[in-house]
N, C-alpha and C positions, 0 to 999 in steps of 0.2 A: 504493500500500500504506500509506504513512504516514497518509493521511487516515483510513483505516479503524481505526486504533489511536490516534487522538487526537493524533498528532504533526504538528500543523498547520503549524509553521514549516518543517519538512522537506517537507511536502506542497506548501507554497507555492513552494519552490524548484523542485520538479518541475513545478508548474502554470505557472510563469513561463517555463520552458523550452519547454513545449508551446505556450504562447501565442505565443512568439516564432516558432515554426515555422508555426502555423496559428491566428491569433487568432480568426477567426470561428467555427471549429469548436469551440473550447474555452471559449467565453464562459460557457456554462451551468455547466460544471464549476468554473470560477473563481468564479462567483457563489455557488455552493453552498458551496464551501470558505470563502469570506469570511463567509458566513452562520454556518457552524459555529464560526468564530473569534469571532463576536460583532461583526464589523466591518460593521454593517448599512448605513451610508451608502455604503461602497465596494461592497458587494454589490448595493445598489439600482442603482448605475450600470451594473453588468453585466447585471442583469435587464432594465433598460430597453433596453440594446443588443440583448439576445436578442429581446425583444418587437418591436423595430423591424425586425428581420430578417423577421418574419412576423406581422403584426398581426392575422391571421385565426386564429392558433393559440390554441385554448382554454387549453391548459396554460400557455403563455407569458403569456397575459392574467392568469390568476389568480395566477401566480407574481409578476407585477408588482404586483398588488393586495396580496398578502401583504407584499411588500417595502415598499410604502407604509405598511402598518399598523405595521411594525417601526419606522418613523420617526414614528409617531403622526400621520400625515397621513390622518386618517380619511375626509374627504370624497373625496379622490382614490382611496383604497382602495375606498370604497363605489362610486364610479363604475365602476371596472373590474370589481368583483364583479357589479354590475348588468348590465354588458355580458355577462359570463360567464353570468349567469342567463338572459338573453335568447337566448344562443347555444345553450343546452342543447337546445332543440327541434330543432336542426339537426345534432346530432352523435351519434355512437354512444354509447348509454347505458352500454355496457360500461366506458367510461372511468371511471365512478364506482365501479367495484369497487376501483380503486386510488387514485382522486382524490376520494374522498368527503370528504376534508378541506376541500373547497370550502365545505361547509355550516357547519362549526363555525368556520372562520376568518371567513367572511362574518358569521356570527352574532356573533362577538366584535366586529367593526367596528360592526355595527348597535347593539350594546349600548353601545359607547363613544359613539355618537352619540345615545343616549337613546331609541332605537327598540326598546324592550325586548320588546314583544309580537311583533314580526317576528323579533327575535333569538331568542326562545324557540322560535318555529316552526322556525328553522334548526337549533337544537340538538336539538330533538325529532326532526327528520327525519334528522339525522346519526346519532343514537343508534340509531334504528330500522334504518337502512340497514346500519350497520356490525355491529350485533348480529345481524342476519340473516345477514350474511356469515360471522361467527364460528360461529353456530349451524349453518351449512351446511358447516362443516369448515375454514374458512379459518384458516391458521396464520400469515398474513402479519403480521409484527411491526408494520408501519405501522398496520394496523387496530387492534391492541390499544393502541398508543401513542395514536392519535387518539381512541379511545373513552375512554381514561383522561383525556385532555385535556378532553374535553367534560364528563365527570363532575366533574372537579376544578373547572372554572369555574362549574358550576351548583350547587356545594356538596355534591355526593355524594362526600365525601372518601374514605370507606371503599372504595367501589367503585373509585375512581381508584387508590388504593394497592394494592388486590388485583390489579388489572390490570397495573400497572407491575411488581409483584413477580414476575409471570409471565414477563416479558421478560428473557431472558439478554442479556449484553452485546451491544450492536449499535451501530455507529458513529453512526447517526442519533440513537438514543436518548441516547447519551452526549453528543453534540454539542448537541442541541437542549434537552434537559431542564434544562440549566444556566441558560438564560435565557428559555425559552419563557414568555411572559406568561400562558398558559393555566393555569400551575401556581402563579401568584403567591399564590393564597389558601392553598395548603398548603405553600409553600416552607419555612417554618420549623417545620413539624410534624416531630417526631422520627422518625415512620415514613417520611416522605418523605426525610429526611436519611439514614436507614438504606439506602434504595434507592440514593441517590446513592453512598454508600460501597460498596454491593454492586457497582454498575456500575464504580466505580473499581478495586475489587479484581479484578474479572474482566478489566478492561482491562489491568492490570498483569500478570496471568497470561498473557494473550494475547501481550504483549510479551516475556515471559520465554521463551515457547515459540519465538518467533522470534529469540531470543538477541540482544536489542537493548540489552544492558548498556551498550554504548558511548554510548548516548543518554540515560543516566540523568539528566544535568543538564537536558536538554530535557524529559524526562518530568515531572520535578518542577515545571518552569516551567509546563507546560501544566496539570497537575493543580491547581496553586495560583493559576492565573490569576484 
């Protein structure tokens, strides 16, 4: 529960207890929590362990690729994304209804490596796929967040802001938006900062509903991290 309302230190206590009971089963959950906390080097070590458990798993492979990108290890990230791209022909395409982030995250790595033409192809493909899902009635918040990320990175600021403004508080949005490099170009924009404040206000309202006043010191620490 704590993870979903941004109380990451409390969530860590819970995850550590779960890891003590069954370390292999909870590797991915621990990795994601560390990622939300901005502790990317530690998160990477867990994502690596997850991948090593099943090196044929597409999702594990691209999670590791993204973890490399958060450490600015672009060549390693590209290598795993390339492997994921080759694997696409052998897996169920329905996975991309929820894992379409593959395209824009891969595009970001390619852009960093100076491969801008191929990167642009990835962003275009991502926008087309996700926009189709939304047009077909998808209300999955991840789609909206990811589409906003693509637009923000390619310079379509207004489209990114409008999409983000549609998303009510969601623990993934609140966790990632604070450091996701896809939003670096608009991070200082007043409209973007307004959305951050909106997310924070909705977060606080969620905590009040759960009567978490006893954790006010921790709440302030998380919000001001």
